[in-house]
N, C-alpha and C positions, 0 to 999 in steps of 0.2 A: 392584680393581673395574674392570670394563669397561663403558663406555657403549655402548649399542646405539642407533644413530640410524636414523630412517626413511629410506626411499628417496625419490626425487623424487615430487612429487605428480602423479597422473594422473587424478584425478577429484575432484569436489566432492559431498559428501554434504549433502543439504538435509533438515533436520528441523524440522517445524512444531510449535509448542507446542499448536496446535489446528487440526485440518483443517477445521473448520466455524466460521463466525463469524455472528453475528446481523447483519442488515442494519440497523446503527445506527452513527451517527458515533463513538460511544465504544467500539465493538468493536475489539479488537486481538488480534493473534497475533504470536508471536516466531518468526522464521525463523533457525535456527542453520545456518551454512555451515561445513563442516569439510573441509579438504583431506586427501585420503587417498592413500596410495601403492599400489603393485600388490599388496601383501599386506594391504590394508585397515587399515593402521596410520595413526594421525593424524600428519600431517607437522608436528610441533611445532617443527621447526627453521626454519619459514618465517614471517618477519615482514615480508615485502615485497610479496607478491602482493596486488594490488588486485582486489576483486570488485565487479562492477557488476550492479545489479538493473534489470530492465526489465519493465514491465508492458505486456502486449499492448494495442494501441490500443483494442480494444473492451472491455477490462477496466478502463480508467482511471477510469471513472465508478463502479466498484465498490470498488476498493482503491487504496491508495497506500503507498509505502515512506517511512520516515523519512529516508532518504538514498539517493541514486542510486548512491553508491560508498563502499566501506569497505575499509580495508587490514587484512589478517589479523594477528592477534597470536597467536603460538604455533600457527599453522595454523588459527585459528578466528576467526569474527566473527559478529555478530548483526545482523539487520535487524528493525525493528519494522514490521509491516504493520497499517495502519489501515483500517477499513471505512467505508462510507457508508450512507445510508439506502436505497440502491438494491440490491435483491436480485439474485442471479445467481451464475454460476460465473465466477471470475476466473482468468486465465492469466498467468504471469510466467516469466521465466528469469533465471538468474544466470550470468554469464560472468566469466572471469578475464583479467587482464593482468599478466604475460605469459600468453599462451594455454597451457593445459595440453596442447594437441595437439602442442606442440613437444617435450614430454617423452616419450621413448620408451624401451622396453627390448626386448631381443632374447631370444627363446626359442631356446636352443641344443639341438639334438636330432638325431636320426637322420633323414636324408633319403635315399632314400625310407623311409617307415615300414615296418618289418618286424615283424609281431606275433610271429614266432618268436624274436626277440631279447629279448622282454620276460621279466621274472623273476616275473610274476604268473601262477601256474598257472591260475587260473580265467578269465583273459582270453584264453587261446589257443583 
């Protein structure tokens, strides 16, 4: 049996359990953050990347996170977002440490591009 492991993480997928919340102190939504590689596979081999949530200054009266930072486990973590009684649109971002911008890959191909060398007949 061969184990196939994901490549290095290059992006964070963010999935909200609910895109809309009532303007109420008991309103909550779960934000799942998943590290993905260049093939869109979950990077389940990562247990060390720390993800930091940051609410935009003008949105801090509308929402808050349960924790400013969490470490992924098997490439995933969840943040709980709580609402307030102030209605509005809230903006936030999630960043990683170490930064995913340091993870790169190289596309190897033909330079300069020559369409005559392609083997796809309809592309010529």
